[in-house]
C-alpha positions, 0 to 999 in steps of 0.5 A: 368180127375175128370170131366170125372170121375164125368160124367161117374159115373153119367151116370152109376148111371142113367143107374143102376137106370132103370135096374138091377145093374148086367146088368148095370155092365155087360154093362158099365164096358167094355166100361168104361175100354176103356175110363179109358185106354184113360184117363190113369186111368182104375182102378179108372174108373172101381172101381168107376163105380162098386161103382156108379152102386151099389149106385144107389137106386132112384127107387124101381126096381133098385135093388133086395132088393128094389123090395122086399121092395116095395112088402111088404103090411100092414094089409090093403093090402096097400104097406108100401113104394111107389115110391115117398118114394124111390125118396125122400130118394134114389135120394139124397143119390145117388147124395151124394154117387156119389160125394163122390166116384168121390172125396174121393173115387177116391183118395182112389181107386188110393192109394189102387190099386197103392200104396202110392209111385205112388202119 
């Protein structure tokens, strides 16, 4: 089940990198809910995808704050941030976050949503 969660979170992060986080959530969460029911962990899947979509930040157009940041210009009308800056910082952070969500995060989601007694 862990590998399935990791694959789904990675897919969600990739989709959310290229489209808005809101759109990615609206498209992915209904599908992931059904997969989660089939794997007997729907709450973990849905919350994990919500976090993974929110954590994808490898490109400037993946989220509204990134779009605002890339539009800021200095005194010479050159942008402060380029796409390579987002890739250099955002891609490693996205990978680390997905690994964290799929390991410690999945455990914590399970504990907080189902309670300690369900372990």
